[in-house]
N, C-alpha and C positions, 0 to 999 in steps of 0.2 A: 599677454599683458597682465598676467596674474600677479606679477611681482609689484605692480604699481597699485594694486588694490589696497587702499588704506582708508580708514574711516576718517571723516572730517574732524571728529573729536580727537583722534590721535594726532592728526596734523596740527590741530590747535595747541595741544600739549607740547609737541616738539617746538612749535613756533614760540610759545611763551618762554620756554627754557632758553632758546636761542636768542631771543630779543633781550632777556635780562642779562645774559652773559655778555652779549655785544655791548649793551649799555654800560655795564660795569667796566669792561675793557676800555671803552671809549672815554669814560670819565677818568680812568687811571692815566691814560696817555695824554689827555688834554689838560690835566692838572686841576680838575674840578672836585678833587677829593679832600682839599684842605691841606693843612700843615703836615699831618701824619697820614699819608695815603694808605699805607699798609693796614693801619688800624681801621680805617674806613672801609677798606675792601673786606676785612674780617667781619665787621659789623653788618655790612650790607649782605654779604654772602650768608651770614648767620640768619638774618631776617628772611632771606629768600628760602633758605633751607627749612625754617620753621613753617613758612607759608606752604611750601610744597609738602611737608610732612602732614599738615592739617588737611590739605586737599587729598593726599593719598589715603589718609584714614577715613575721610568722608566718603570715599568711593563705594565701600562695601555696604554701608547703610543706604546709600542712594540706590544701589542696585537692588537691594532687598525691597525697598519701597516701590521703586518704579519698574523693576524687571527689565531694564534697558541694558543688555549685555555688553555693548562696547565700553561701558564705564569700567569694566574690569580690565580691559586692555590699557585704558588710560591710567589705571591704578599702577600697573607695572611700569609704565613710562615715567610717571611722577615719582615712583619709588626709586628708580634708578637715578633720576635727576636729583632727588634729595641727597643721595650718596655722593653725587658728582659735584654738587655746589658746595 
């Protein structure tokens, strides 16, 4: 069962990305994005990208201050999510 070994912080990062993506898709298909849905998708995904970028850049100083190593794995996940959104 070594392949299941995942830290709770990594799971939280994956869950945050998944929830935001599902929320955006749900709003798109339910018509909650207003008159120009493509523009709203671009604006929302841009905001999510900036938030993930700030969280990614904050991981290294947080590791240096606290010494908590799993933060570096979360940095990788958030960095990939920044490129994906």
